C-alpha positions as CSV (number, residue, x, y, z in Angstrom):
1,M,21.9,52.7,67.4
2,D,24.1,50.1,65.6
3,T,22.7,51.3,61.7
4,S,24.1,48.0,60.2
5,Q,21.3,46.3,61.6
6,Q,18.6,48.9,59.6
7,P,17.7,48.5,56.4
8,P,19.1,50.7,53.4
9,V,17.3,53.5,52.7
10,G,17.4,56.0,49.6
11,P,15.8,56.3,46.4
12,R,17.2,52.9,45.2
13,G,18.6,51.9,48.8
14,A,21.9,50.4,48.5
15,A,21.6,49.3,45.2
16,T,23.5,51.7,43.8
17,A,26.6,50.9,46.0
18,T,26.6,47.4,46.1
19,A,27.6,44.4,43.2
20,W,24.4,43.5,42.8
21,G,23.3,46.5,41.7
22,F,24.6,46.4,38.6
23,A,23.7,43.1,37.9
24,P,22.0,42.6,34.4
25,Y,19.3,40.5,36.3
26,P,16.3,41.9,38.0
27,V,16.6,42.0,41.9
28,V,14.1,42.9,44.6
29,V,15.3,42.8,48.4
30,A,12.5,42.0,50.9
31,D,12.2,41.7,54.5
32,P,10.6,38.7,56.0
33,C,7.4,40.4,56.7
34,G,7.1,41.4,53.5
35,G,8.6,45.1,53.0
36,V,10.5,46.0,49.9
37,L,13.9,46.9,50.7
38,D,15.5,47.8,47.8
39,A,15.8,47.0,44.1
40,N,18.7,47.4,41.3
41,D,18.0,48.9,38.1
42,A,16.6,46.3,36.3
43,A,14.2,45.4,38.4
44,A,12.7,48.9,38.9
45,A,12.4,48.7,34.9
46,L,10.4,45.5,35.5
47,F,8.3,46.7,38.8
48,P,8.5,50.5,38.8
49,D,6.4,50.5,42.1
50,A,9.4,48.6,43.6
51,L,10.6,51.2,46.0
52,A,11.6,50.6,49.4
53,G,9.3,50.9,52.1
54,A,6.3,49.6,49.9
55,R,4.3,46.3,50.6
56,L,6.0,43.2,48.1
57,E,2.4,41.9,47.3
58,D,1.5,45.1,46.1
59,V,4.2,45.8,43.5
60,V,5.3,42.2,42.0
61,P,3.4,39.7,40.6
62,G,1.0,37.6,43.4
63,W,3.3,34.2,42.5
64,I,6.1,36.1,43.7
65,A,5.0,37.5,46.9
66,D,3.1,34.0,47.4
67,A,6.7,32.5,47.6
68,H,8.4,35.1,49.6
69,T,5.2,34.4,52.4
70,R,6.1,30.7,52.3
71,L,10.1,31.4,53.2
72,R,8.5,33.2,56.5
73,G,9.6,29.9,58.4
74,L,13.7,30.0,57.7
75,V,13.4,33.6,59.8
76,P,10.1,34.2,61.6
77,C,8.5,37.7,60.9
78,P,8.7,40.2,64.1
79,R,5.4,40.7,63.6
80,D,4.5,36.5,63.5
81,P,7.1,35.1,64.9
82,G,5.3,31.3,65.4
83,S,4.8,31.1,61.6
84,D,6.8,28.0,59.6
85,A,5.7,27.7,56.0
86,G,8.6,25.0,55.2
87,P,11.9,26.0,52.9
88,G,11.7,28.2,50.1
89,A,12.5,27.0,46.4
90,I,12.7,28.2,42.6
91,V,9.1,29.8,41.6
92,H,8.1,30.2,38.3
93,G,5.7,32.6,36.8
94,A,4.7,35.5,34.1
95,V,5.6,39.2,34.2
96,G,3.7,40.6,31.4
97,D,4.1,38.2,28.2
98,R,7.4,37.3,29.7
99,T,8.3,34.2,32.2
100,F,10.8,34.5,34.6
101,E,12.4,32.2,37.5
102,A,12.5,33.4,40.6
103,H,15.7,32.5,42.5
104,P,15.3,33.3,46.8
105,T,18.6,34.3,48.6
106,R,19.0,34.6,52.3
107,T,21.2,37.8,53.3
108,D,22.9,38.1,57.0
109,R,20.3,39.5,58.2
110,G,17.7,37.6,56.9
111,D,15.9,39.5,54.5
112,V,15.5,38.2,51.3
113,M,17.1,38.7,47.9
114,W,14.6,37.8,44.9
115,W,16.5,37.1,41.5
116,L,14.8,36.9,38.7
117,V,16.5,35.0,35.3
118,D,14.0,35.5,32.1
119,D,13.7,32.2,31.1
120,T,11.4,33.2,28.0
121,D,13.7,32.2,24.8
122,R,14.2,28.9,27.1
123,R,10.9,28.0,27.7
124,L,9.8,28.9,24.1
125,A,13.0,26.9,22.6
126,E,11.5,23.7,24.7
127,E,7.7,23.9,23.9
128,A,8.9,24.6,20.3
129,L,11.5,21.3,20.4
130,R,8.5,19.3,22.4
131,T,5.8,20.1,19.4
132,E,8.6,19.4,17.3
133,R,8.9,16.2,18.3
134,E,5.4,15.1,18.9
135,R,4.8,16.0,15.4
136,A,8.0,13.7,14.3
137,A,6.0,11.3,15.9
138,F,2.7,11.6,14.6
139,L,4.5,12.0,10.8
140,S,6.2,8.7,11.4
141,G,3.3,7.1,12.7
142,A,1.2,8.4,9.7
143,S,3.5,7.4,7.2
144,S,3.5,3.7,8.8
145,A,-0.5,4.0,8.8
146,L,-0.5,5.4,5.2
147,L,1.9,3.1,3.7
148,S,0.3,-0.2,5.5
149,S,-2.2,-1.0,2.8
150,L,-1.8,-0.5,-1.3
151,N,-5.5,0.3,-1.4
152,V,-6.4,3.2,-2.8
153,E,-9.2,3.7,-1.0
154,R,-8.5,2.6,2.3
155,C,-5.6,4.9,2.0
156,M,-7.7,8.0,1.8
157,E,-9.8,7.3,4.2
158,V,-6.9,6.5,6.5
159,A,-5.5,10.3,5.4
160,A,-8.8,12.1,6.1
161,E,-8.9,10.1,9.4
162,L,-5.5,10.8,10.7
163,A,-5.9,15.0,9.3
164,A,-9.3,15.3,11.1
165,E,-7.9,13.9,14.7
166,H,-4.4,16.0,14.4
167,L,-4.4,19.0,12.1
168,A,-8.6,20.1,11.9
169,D,-11.7,19.6,12.6
170,A,-12.5,17.8,9.8
171,A,-10.8,17.2,6.8
172,V,-11.5,16.5,2.9
173,I,-9.4,14.5,0.3
174,V,-10.2,15.4,-3.2
175,A,-8.9,12.3,-5.6
176,P,-7.9,14.1,-9.0
177,P,-11.1,14.1,-11.1
178,R,-12.4,11.2,-12.9
179,G,-14.5,12.7,-15.9
180,R,-17.1,15.4,-14.7
181,K,-16.9,13.6,-10.6
182,V,-14.6,14.2,-8.2
183,P,-13.9,11.5,-6.0
184,L,-14.2,12.9,-2.1
185,T,-13.3,11.2,1.2
186,L,-14.6,12.8,4.3
187,C,-13.9,12.7,7.8
188,G,-15.5,14.8,10.4
189,P,-15.2,15.4,14.1
190,D,-17.0,12.3,14.7
191,G,-14.3,10.5,12.6
192,A,-16.7,9.0,10.7
193,V,-15.3,8.8,7.2
194,V,-18.0,8.9,4.1
195,H,-16.9,8.5,0.1
196,R,-19.1,10.8,-2.3
197,A,-18.3,12.5,-5.2
198,A,-18.6,16.1,-6.3
199,T,-19.9,17.6,-9.7
200,D,-19.7,21.1,-9.1
201,D,-17.7,23.9,-10.1
202,L,-14.4,22.9,-7.9
203,S,-12.9,27.1,-8.6
204,R,-15.6,27.5,-6.3
205,L,-13.0,27.2,-3.6
206,P,-10.0,28.8,-3.8
207,G,-6.7,27.0,-4.7
208,L,-8.6,23.9,-5.0
209,V,-7.9,23.6,-8.6
210,E,-4.3,24.9,-8.6
211,A,-3.7,22.1,-6.0
212,L,-5.1,19.2,-7.7
213,R,-2.5,20.2,-10.8
214,G,0.4,20.5,-8.1
215,F,0.5,24.2,-8.0
216,P,1.9,25.4,-4.3
217,P,-0.7,26.0,-2.1
218,V,-2.6,29.8,-1.6
219,P,-2.3,30.7,2.5
220,S,-5.6,29.8,4.3
221,R,-5.5,33.7,4.6
222,W,-6.7,34.1,0.8
223,I,-9.9,31.4,1.5
224,D,-13.4,32.8,3.1
225,P,-14.4,30.5,4.9
226,A,-18.2,31.5,4.1
227,G,-17.3,30.5,0.8
228,V,-16.4,26.5,1.5
229,P,-18.6,25.0,-0.6
230,G,-21.3,23.0,0.9
231,W,-19.8,19.7,-0.4
232,A,-16.6,20.1,1.0
233,V,-18.3,20.2,4.5
234,P,-18.8,17.0,6.3
235,D,-22.1,16.0,7.6
236,G,-20.8,15.9,11.3
237,F,-19.1,19.2,11.0
238,T,-22.4,21.6,12.3
239,E,-20.6,24.6,13.3
240,P,-19.5,27.2,10.7
241,V,-16.2,27.3,9.2
242,G,-13.9,29.4,10.9
243,S,-10.6,28.9,8.9
244,A,-9.9,26.7,5.7
245,V,-6.3,25.2,4.7
246,V,-6.0,23.5,0.9
247,T,-2.8,22.0,0.2
248,P,-1.7,19.6,-3.1
249,L,-1.3,16.0,-2.0
250,P,2.5,15.5,-4.5
251,G,2.5,12.0,-5.8
252,H,5.4,10.3,-7.9
253,G,5.3,12.6,-11.1
254,V,2.0,14.0,-10.8
255,P,-0.3,15.3,-8.0
256,A,-2.4,12.5,-6.0
257,G,-5.1,14.9,-4.8
258,A,-5.5,17.7,-2.3
259,L,-6.3,18.3,1.3
260,I,-8.9,20.2,2.6
261,L,-8.5,21.5,6.5
262,L,-11.7,22.9,8.3
263,R,-11.1,24.0,11.6
264,S,-14.9,25.4,13.2
265,S,-15.3,29.3,14.0
266,R,-14.8,28.6,17.9
267,R,-10.9,27.3,17.0
268,A,-8.2,30.1,16.2
269,A,-7.0,29.9,12.6
270,F,-4.7,28.4,11.1
271,T,-1.3,29.6,11.9
272,E,1.8,29.6,9.3
273,S,3.6,27.0,11.1
274,E,0.4,24.9,11.3
275,E,-0.2,25.4,7.5
276,I,3.8,24.1,6.7
277,F,3.1,21.2,9.3
278,A,-0.2,20.2,7.0
279,R,2.0,20.2,4.0
280,L,4.4,18.0,5.4
281,F,1.4,15.4,6.1
282,A,0.0,16.3,2.6
283,S,3.6,15.1,1.5
284,R,3.4,11.8,3.3
285,A,-0.3,11.3,2.3
286,G,0.0,11.9,-1.3
287,A,3.0,9.8,-1.7
288,A,1.3,6.9,0.0
289,M,-1.8,7.3,-2.1
290,S,0.7,7.8,-5.3
291,A,2.1,4.3,-4.7
292,A,-1.3,2.9,-3.6
293,R,-2.9,4.3,-6.9
294,M,0.3,2.8,-9.2
295,Y,-0.1,-0.8,-7.6
296,A,-3.7,-0.4,-8.6
297,E,-3.0,0.5,-11.9
298,Q,0.1,-2.0,-12.1
299,A,-2.5,-4.5,-11.1
300,A,-5.0,-4.5,-13.0
301,I,-2.8,-3.9,-15.7
302,T,-0.9,-7.2,-15.2
303,A,-4.5,-9.1,-14.0
304,T,-5.3,-8.2,-17.7
305,L,-1.9,-9.2,-19.4
306,M,-2.6,-12.5,-17.1
307,R,-5.5,-13.9,-18.4
308,E,-4.1,-13.9,-21.7
309,L,-0.8,-15.5,-20.8
310,L,-3.2,-18.2,-18.6
311,P,-3.9,-21.8,-20.1
312,P,-7.7,-21.5,-20.7
313,Q,-10.4,-23.8,-19.2
314,L,-11.2,-26.5,-20.9
315,H,-14.8,-28.4,-21.7
316,A,-16.4,-30.4,-24.2
317,V,-16.5,-29.8,-27.6
318,H,-18.7,-31.0,-30.3
319,G,-18.7,-34.6,-28.5
320,V,-15.2,-35.0,-27.3
321,E,-13.8,-34.1,-23.9
322,F,-11.3,-31.9,-23.4
323,A,-9.2,-31.0,-19.8
324,G,-6.1,-29.3,-18.8
325,R,-4.5,-29.2,-15.4
326,Y,-1.5,-26.5,-15.3
327,R,1.1,-26.2,-12.2
328,P,3.8,-23.5,-12.7
329,A,7.1,-24.0,-11.1
330,G,7.3,-21.2,-8.7
331,R,4.9,-21.0,-5.6
332,A,4.2,-17.6,-6.3
333,E,4.2,-17.3,-10.4
334,R,0.9,-18.4,-11.6
335,V,2.5,-18.4,-15.1
336,G,5.5,-20.2,-16.7
337,G,6.9,-22.0,-19.9
338,D,4.5,-24.4,-20.4
339,F,1.6,-23.8,-22.1
340,Y,-1.5,-25.7,-24.0
341,D,-4.7,-24.1,-26.3
342,V,-8.1,-25.9,-27.5
343,H,-9.2,-24.3,-30.5
344,P,-13.0,-25.6,-31.6
345,A,-14.1,-26.2,-34.7
346,A,-16.4,-24.5,-36.4
347,D,-18.9,-27.1,-36.6
348,E,-19.1,-31.1,-35.7
349,G,-17.3,-32.3,-38.9
350,Q,-14.5,-30.3,-38.7
351,E,-11.5,-30.7,-37.0
352,S,-10.7,-29.1,-33.3
353,L,-6.7,-28.7,-32.5
354,V,-5.5,-29.2,-29.1
355,V,-2.1,-27.7,-28.7
356,L,0.8,-28.3,-25.6
357,G,4.1,-26.8,-25.5
358,D,7.1,-26.4,-23.1
359,V,9.7,-23.1,-23.7
360,C,13.0,-23.2,-22.7
361,G,13.0,-21.5,-19.4
362,K,10.5,-20.5,-16.7
363,G,9.0,-18.2,-15.3
364,L,7.7,-14.4,-16.6
365,E,10.2,-14.5,-19.5
366,A,9.2,-18.1,-20.5
367,A,5.8,-16.8,-20.1
368,V,6.0,-13.8,-22.9
369,L,7.0,-16.3,-25.5
370,T,4.3,-18.9,-24.9
371,G,1.9,-15.7,-25.6
372,K,3.9,-15.3,-28.5
373,I,3.8,-18.8,-29.9
374,R,0.0,-19.0,-28.9
375,N,-0.8,-15.5,-30.9
376,T,1.1,-17.3,-33.7
377,V,-0.5,-20.6,-33.4
378,Q,-4.2,-18.7,-33.6
379,A,-3.2,-16.6,-36.4
380,L,-2.3,-20.2,-38.4
381,L,-5.5,-21.9,-37.3
382,P,-6.5,-21.7,-41.4
383,L,-3.3,-23.9,-42.6
384,A,-4.4,-26.4,-39.3
385,D,-5.1,-28.7,-41.8
386,D,-1.3,-29.5,-42.7
387,H,1.2,-29.7,-39.6
388,Q,4.3,-29.6,-41.3
389,R,3.4,-26.4,-42.9
390,L,2.4,-24.7,-39.4
391,L,5.2,-25.9,-38.0
392,G,7.7,-24.6,-40.2
393,L,5.9,-21.5,-40.8
394,L,5.9,-21.3,-36.6
395,N,9.1,-22.1,-36.7
396,G,10.3,-19.1,-38.8
397,A,8.5,-16.8,-36.7
398,L,10.4,-17.9,-33.9
399,M,13.6,-18.1,-35.6
400,N,12.7,-14.1,-36.9
401,S,12.1,-12.8,-33.1
402,H,14.5,-11.3,-30.6
403,H,13.5,-14.2,-27.9
404,T,16.7,-16.6,-27.8
405,R,14.6,-19.5,-26.4
406,F,13.1,-22.6,-28.3
407,A,10.2,-24.8,-27.5
408,T,9.0,-28.2,-28.0
409,L,5.3,-28.9,-29.3
410,A,2.9,-31.6,-29.4
411,M,-0.7,-31.0,-31.9
412,A,-3.5,-32.5,-32.6
413,S,-6.3,-32.7,-34.7
414,V,-9.7,-34.0,-33.5
415,V,-13.1,-34.8,-34.8
416,R,-15.9,-37.1,-33.8
417,R,-16.8,-39.4,-36.2
418,S,-19.7,-41.7,-34.9
419,G,-18.7,-42.9,-31.6
420,T,-14.7,-42.9,-32.3
421,V,-12.9,-39.6,-31.7
422,R,-9.6,-39.7,-34.2
423,L,-6.8,-37.6,-34.0
424,R,-4.1,-36.8,-36.0
425,I,-1.1,-35.9,-33.4
426,T,2.2,-34.6,-34.3
427,S,5.3,-34.0,-32.3
428,A,7.6,-31.2,-32.5
429,G,10.7,-32.6,-30.2
430,H,8.0,-33.2,-27.6
431,P,7.6,-36.0,-25.7
432,A,4.8,-38.4,-27.5
433,P,1.0,-38.7,-25.7
434,L,0.1,-41.3,-24.2
435,I,-2.8,-43.4,-25.2
436,V,-5.2,-45.5,-22.2
437,R,-7.4,-48.1,-24.2
438,A,-10.6,-49.2,-22.3
439,D,-9.1,-52.1,-20.9
440,G,-6.1,-50.4,-19.3
441,A,-3.8,-50.8,-21.6
442,V,-1.6,-47.7,-22.5
443,E,0.4,-47.1,-25.6
444,Q,2.5,-44.3,-26.8
445,A,2.0,-42.2,-29.9
446,D,4.3,-42.9,-32.9
447,T,5.1,-39.5,-33.8
448,R,8.4,-37.3,-33.6
449,G,9.8,-33.8,-35.1
450,T,12.7,-31.5,-33.9
451,L,12.3,-28.4,-31.8
452,I,10.8,-25.3,-32.4
453,G,12.8,-21.9,-32.9
454,A,16.5,-23.5,-32.9
455,F,16.8,-24.8,-35.8
456,P,16.2,-23.2,-39.5
457,D,14.0,-25.7,-40.8
458,V,11.7,-28.6,-38.9
459,S,11.0,-31.7,-39.6
460,S,8.2,-34.2,-38.1
461,T,6.0,-37.0,-38.7
462,T,2.0,-37.9,-37.9
463,V,0.6,-40.4,-36.6
464,R,-3.3,-41.1,-36.6
465,V,-5.2,-42.7,-33.5
466,D,-8.2,-43.4,-32.9
467,L,-10.2,-43.8,-29.5
468,A,-13.3,-45.9,-28.8
469,P,-15.4,-44.7,-25.9
470,G,-14.1,-44.4,-22.4
471,E,-10.5,-43.6,-24.1
472,T,-7.9,-41.0,-23.6
473,C,-5.1,-39.7,-25.2
474,L,-3.3,-37.7,-22.4
475,F,-0.7,-35.0,-23.6
476,F,2.0,-33.9,-21.1
477,T,5.0,-31.6,-20.6
478,D,8.5,-33.4,-18.9
479,G,8.1,-31.3,-16.3
480,V,5.8,-34.4,-14.8
481,T,8.1,-36.8,-15.8
482,E,11.3,-35.3,-14.7
483,A,9.6,-34.0,-11.3
484,R,11.9,-35.1,-8.8
485,G,11.0,-36.5,-5.4
486,G,9.9,-39.8,-4.1
487,P,11.2,-41.3,-0.6
488,L,15.0,-40.3,-0.9
489,G,13.6,-36.7,-2.9
490,D,16.2,-37.3,-5.7
491,E,14.2,-40.1,-8.2
492,F,12.3,-38.9,-11.0
493,F,8.4,-39.7,-11.9
494,G,9.6,-41.1,-14.8
495,T,7.7,-42.8,-17.9
496,G,6.7,-45.9,-16.4
497,R,5.1,-44.4,-13.4
498,L,3.3,-42.3,-15.5
499,E,2.2,-44.8,-17.5
500,A,0.9,-46.8,-14.4
501,A,-0.7,-43.6,-13.3
502,L,-2.4,-43.5,-16.6
503,A,-3.7,-47.3,-16.4
504,E,-5.7,-46.7,-13.6
505,C,-7.9,-43.9,-15.3
506,A,-8.9,-46.3,-18.1
507,G,-12.8,-45.3,-18.7
508,M,-12.5,-41.8,-16.6
509,P,-13.6,-38.5,-18.2
510,A,-10.7,-35.7,-19.2
511,E,-11.5,-34.1,-15.8
512,A,-10.4,-37.1,-13.8
513,V,-7.7,-38.4,-15.7
514,V,-5.8,-34.8,-15.8
515,E,-6.8,-34.2,-11.8
516,H,-5.3,-37.9,-11.2
517,I,-2.2,-37.3,-13.0
518,Q,-1.7,-33.9,-11.1
519,M,-2.2,-35.3,-8.2
520,L,0.2,-38.0,-8.3
521,A,2.8,-35.9,-9.4
522,A,2.5,-33.4,-6.9
523,Q,2.2,-36.0,-4.2
524,W,5.7,-37.6,-6.3
525,V,7.3,-34.0,-5.4
526,G,6.1,-33.0,-2.5
527,R,7.5,-29.6,-0.9
528,G,10.3,-29.5,-3.5
529,G,11.1,-27.5,-6.2
530,H,9.8,-28.9,-9.9
531,D,9.8,-27.6,-13.3
532,D,6.2,-26.4,-14.8
533,M,3.8,-29.5,-15.3
534,A,1.3,-29.0,-17.7
535,T,-1.2,-31.8,-19.2
536,V,-4.1,-32.4,-21.2
537,A,-6.6,-35.2,-21.7
538,V,-8.4,-35.8,-24.6
539,T,-11.4,-38.4,-24.3
540,A,-13.9,-39.8,-26.2
541,P,-17.4,-40.1,-24.1
542,H,-19.3,-43.3,-23.6
543,H,-22.3,-41.7,-24.5
544,A,-23.1,-39.2,-27.0
545,H,-26.3,-37.9,-29.0
546,L,-26.9,-34.8,-31.1
547,S,-29.2,-31.9,-29.6
548,A,-30.9,-29.3,-30.8
549,V,-30.7,-25.6,-29.4
550,N,-34.7,-24.8,-28.7
551,G,-35.6,-27.6,-30.9
552,R,-34.7,-25.6,-33.9
553,T,-31.2,-24.5,-34.5
554,R,-28.6,-27.4,-35.8
555,G,-27.6,-29.9,-33.1
556,R,-24.2,-30.5,-31.3
557,Y,-23.0,-33.2,-29.3
558,T,-23.3,-33.6,-25.5
559,G,-22.2,-36.1,-23.4
């Protein structure tokens, strides 16, 4: 008998006498019919029952035995010569808590050597890499979604939705307390977002008070799920809470709130890795919410300050029509260096003061000085009877200011006497107002003076003007006359065109006058740049009478 054709025998067969017997990888040799022929020491440690003569399916996992069966077609089994399952390939599977790749190799006699390579660490590394890539992609998308809106409420909604969808079964965004109320944004498993306020004791949920103060989060294992208060559970979360995470939402210098994540008892508790990932998400959500809250606060402050800088809405005062229009130089700006005010008199017999001015420059810096001038004039109203004195005190205030800008000013004290409106007009370096008479004739008020805030002393002349019913006195800034445009785009609107336009306004109400002038100036400029443009019209109405309020109080003029 030719013994070279017989399978090796012995405690480990030929493994102890061949090179593969000392291989660090488990190796199991089986004949085509599924009988174990030999195994090396590494395989013996993994499969203790893999002894010569044993059946392969009895000593190795099924995924290896099935793969071996599929290899019969390469070298037929003597007991099954007609089988043909096709060529073999590398297979994967688990052995205990480890995973392996099984590589089949044919021997010269047709047996199969199964080489097992432990790929557990590689697969874990690949899984960890895939998870980190997915998390990085999620955080990138979350950052874009969170920063897409500077509305605080919308930002909280997005944060709650993302957290409930990707991190837990439900999420709650807790905003910093407002007095005794704590704003909440809740999102449950159904994805519905709800806003409400909590008034209960926040210390009932461990770690929440600390999170709202910006302290590091407590581990989830310290939080008793049964102790989560009802206000922290969304309405759509019907199952018992299985685990909870409370983490701060870091802001810009101050905490932006806290994030509560809830999982039902059906799911596994939060792992340490998931808690770290939740904190990464919370840092982005907190930054976005903090930016939105900061924007809202700055917008509120800006709106408050802007109300003081914007020109006021003018209306009829004591039987005299006042109207104003303002167009800032920049399309994105609302304020600039031009301004106007009307300070109504206490009663019909006293003079109201109208002021229109132009600060050197434009934009917000010029608007700051206009605010100072307007406040100073407001404080000097008791001296409004004496224009020269008022201008001198205003000039001193600007000279002693840190501002280096100067201003021009035109003012008029206005009072109605019977059907006539009487004005005392004074200019301080400003273009003289224009008067349009009832017949369409246009004349210039004979007043002039020096700039405000440029020289230690100011001088000015005051002129008296009477307006008959239907006549108007127009105050304007040089932004109107110096508006550059026209057919070639480089020609000034000019005083001549302004006078011609004003002549068309004879007999028109004050509102119509300023609207007409601003419209023509805007058409002249077109899409080109221009300086601030301000206009104020003082008009003697065609008809006015005294009317009593409720038939008892003192009457007032109405148009």
